[in-house]
N, C-alpha and C positions, 0 to 999 in steps of 0.2 A: 814311623815305621818311615824308612830313607834308604834309598839303594846308593850302596858305596862301594867303590871299585874293591876288589880283592886285595888285600895285603896283610900284613903280618898285625898293623895297626887293628885290625877288626876282633882279635884276640880278646876273650873277655866276653864280645858283644850277646848278646842276645838273637840267633837268627829269626827273621821275620816272616816267614813261612818254608814249607814244605823244600826241599832240593831232590827230585830224584834223580837214579840213575841212567845210562843207554838204551837199558831194557825196561824202565817206566818203574821200575822197583823203589821204595823210598829209601834213600840216603842219608839222608838229615831231616830229622823233623822239626817246623818251628815248635822255636822255644831255646835250640840246642843250646848249651854257651860256647863259643866258638873257638878252640884248643887252635895253635899252630899246626898240627897234625890233618884236621878238617882244612883249614887255609889252605896249607899243599895239594894237598887230592881236589880240592876245586878248580886251585891254578890248572893241575895235571889235565883232568876232565873238560878244560875248556873254557871253564867259566873268568869271566872278566869283573862284573857286578853279583852282589847281591842284593836282599831286604835284611838289614838288620831294623830291631828295634821293637816296639810293640803296636797294635793296632790301634791303637787314638788315633782321632783324627785331628791332626792340629790346623789350626783356620794356618795358621804359614808355617811352611815348611821349608826345607833347604833341598832343591835335586837339580843339580847338573850345576851349580854355580849361579842361580838365579833364584829368588827369592819370588816364590807364587804365590796366592792365595787361593788356598786345598779345600774343594767341597768333596764328598764322597764320592761319587762320579768322576770328579775329577784324578780324585788321587789314582780312582780303581783303573781308572783308562791307560794313565800313566804306569805302572804297575802293568798292567797288562801288554802294555808295549814293551816292555820291557824281557818280560819274562818270552813274550813271541822272538824278539831278536836271536834271544840265545837257542831256542827251539828253533829258527833256520837256521843258527850257523851250524847248529851238530848236524842237521839234515842235509846241508850244501857239503857239509865237510865226511858227509854218509856213515852217520853215525845214526843209529836204531834209536826212537822216541817213542816212548810208550806213551800207551793209553792217561797216566797219571799225571805228564806233565799235562797235557791240553786239558785235561779237564781242570788243573788246579789253574792254569791263564785264564780257560773262562769263567771260573767259580770265583775270581777278583773281581767280575763285573756285574755278576748276573745276581746278587740282590739286589745291587745297587740301581739296577737299570730296573727294575721290578719297581721300585721304591720310588724311583723320579721319573714327577711327569713329565717336566720339561726336560728332556733329553741335548735335543738341539740345541739348547742354553749352552749347555758344557761341550758338547763339539763345536761349535763354531768357531771357537778361537784357534782350540788343538788340532783342529784339521790346516791349518796356515803352515803348521813346521815343517820341517825335514821331515826323511823319513817317512814317505808319501804311503808306500809297499806296508809298510808294518800297521800305521797309523792309520788306513784304510781300509787292514783286514779287523783291526778288529771295532773302527765304525761300524764294518758291514756287521758283523757280531752284535754291535749294541743297536742296532738298527732294526736288525730282522727279529731281535727276542722283544722291541717294544710290539714291533707287528703281530709276531708270535703271541703275545700277553693279550691286545686286541679282540685277535680269533678265539682267544680262553683255550691255547692249549694246557695240556696239562703239565705240568712241574718237568717229569722225566723228556719229554718232548722236547719244551723248552728249552732244557740243557742241552739236548743234544742237536736244537736246530745251532743252540750258539758255539755249540763247538764245530757247526761245519760250515757258520759264519765266518770264525777264525780261522780255519782252516783252507777257505776258498780259494786262496791266490797261492795257497803252497808251492806249487808246481814252477809259478813264476821266479825260483829259487834255481829252476835249472836250463832259465832263460839267459844269455849272455847280457850282462849291466849295460853293455855300451848301445842296445835294442830300450832296456829298459827306462833306460835313463833318457835315450833321444831325447830333447828339444824339439825338434824339425818333425814332419809327417814319415811317417815308416813307409819303407818300401815294400812293393808286395811281396821282395822274398822275408822281409823280416815281420811284417803282421801275419803270414803263416806260421812264421816261429811263434810270437806270440799264443797264435792260435791253438800253439800244443800243448799250453799251459794246465788247461783243467785234465786233458790225460798222465799228463805227468804230476799232477797234483791227485789224481785218482791211483796212482801206482804207488806216490810217496804213501798214502794214508791207510792204502791195503796193505801198506809192509807195517805198519805199525798195528794192526791186529785190536784193530777197536773195536765191542762188543756190538755198535747197533750198525748195520750196512746203510744205512740212510743216509750216516755222513759222507760216507766216501762216493757214494750214489747223487749228492746235492755239488759236493767238490765236482763234478765229472760232467754235470748237467746247469750251472748255473751260465752256462752262455745259449743256451738252448732257447729258440722264439715258439712262440703261440703257434706260427704261420710253418714252424718245419727249415726257415731258410737261417737258424743258429747255426754251433757248431758244440763240441766236435760228431757230433753224431746225428743231425739234420735232425732232433724229434720233433714231432709236432706237441699241441697241447695235452692231447690225451696220455701220452708217454714220460710225461715231462712231473719230477714227484715234486708234492706242495712245499718239503723246502727249499726245493730249487727254485722255484718260480717266487719265494717271498726272499732268496737271500741275491734271485735276481732282480728284483725293486729295491732293494738294498743296495746293491752294488752300485746300482744306476744313480740310486738318489745321489749317494755322498759322492760316487767322482763326481757329480753337475754340480755339488754344490762344494768342495774344496778347491781352494788355492792351486794351482799347480806352474812350472815355472814357465809353458808355453801358452797359458791363458788363464784370464781370472774366472773366480767363483761365480758362479751363476744365482744369480738373484733368487730366493726361496719359489716365490711366485712360479715364477720364468719356468724354473726348474720340475715344478709341478705340474706346467702347461702340457711341457715338453713327453713328463711319465705318462701323463694321461694320453695324451694322442700317443703313443709308443706301444700303450695297449690294447689297442685295435689287433696289431699283427705283432708285437714281441712281447709284452710284459703282462699280466694276469690280472685282468681286469676285477676282478675280486680282490686280490692281494693289494694291486694297486689303492682302488678306494677301502682300502682300511687308510692307508697311508693319506689319502687326503684326508677322511677326516679326523686321523689324529695329527695332521699336521694345522688344519682349521682350526682344532678345540684348543692347541695352548699359543693360541695368537693374540685373542684379549688380554689387553695388561701389556701387550709388546710396544715397541717404538715401531713409526714405520713410515719409511723415505717416502713422500711423495714425488714424482714426475715434476712438482715444480720446486723442488730443493728442500719443502718446507717438513719438517720431523712433527708427526704427529703421534699420538695415543689410540689405539686398535681399543674401542672401547664394544662392540659385535659384529662379530661378520655376519656379510649376505654370504649364506655358502652356493648359492649361485652363482654369486658376481666377488670372487673372493678379493680381488683387485679393489672391489669398491665400498667394503665396513664402515658403518660408523665411526668417526675417528674425535677425536676433542684436539684443538689445539688453544692452548692457554683456557679461558673457559667457554671458551666455542666450541660448538658438536658439530659439527657435519656428516651428513647423509655422501657417501659419494656415489651414491643411486640418484641422487639427485642433480651431482654436480662430476656432469660426463666431460668437464674439462681437468680433472683428476683424477688421478688413483693411484695407486702401492704400485711404486716399484721396484721395492724390499722391504723384508724387515727385520729389526736389528733386533735382536735375543740381545 
């Protein structure tokens, strides 16, 4: 499957995924052989790109004029970002977006996330690219789905959680771009405007008339804190929905470990330490512990950057001191619990 610019050159190609109209009704089903009338109609609706071709996941696929080695989650992530871009453009233009379009975006990543053990391996490089807001939303959905899976949620609940993750920042399309893309510190007035995005998002999602109210609730509450000092409603832990708690953790984790124009990404262990500290007053400790357990489980086998600049291979984690695992450098095994002058600065997936 490829994402291509809409033009008459696509006449005769097979549509790679469903397309919905502004009301969420199916307009063109996946597998449709495209005609000139289809192309004209899609252009008039505001689409600029569509997916064409089969579902076969090629080892190498052409996308945005560069060759990228795709695995299933990488391709699913890329397609979901493209879908979300179209969805956000419609919302920004004042068009109605239906449940079908949100479900389609989520379904692109859903099965692959559940089947992929190490999601961070796939997200690490993708999150360094442009279109941060779009990629962040899909990344949050991916991380939230993995946390929900570890919490043994039902398939239905996982899908609703995944949709909430995709939509959690949709209110930012109502925030001026000069504030969203500002490289420096925000003024108090600009920060107050940013703090409105959960309410904007809630209103947008309510307008979609989604079947499950937990989705709009999670969009509204994902910046609430355990101690009641979050926003926009200053709700304390007992009044914050589980979906909101999971998305809050995924949101903070992805933001910390992503490259931004005004700062570099935070090392994985440092980010987890920050999140563990935040779980006292900000984030839900149970959800944070699920993420911590997951991160530690995928580290064995990964490369580690040590504080002295050496690169080692992680053999086994010491869960009470994650920065001090058993490592291997060449033929030599070193237990960092016994060598206090060395520690892991970052994990290289």
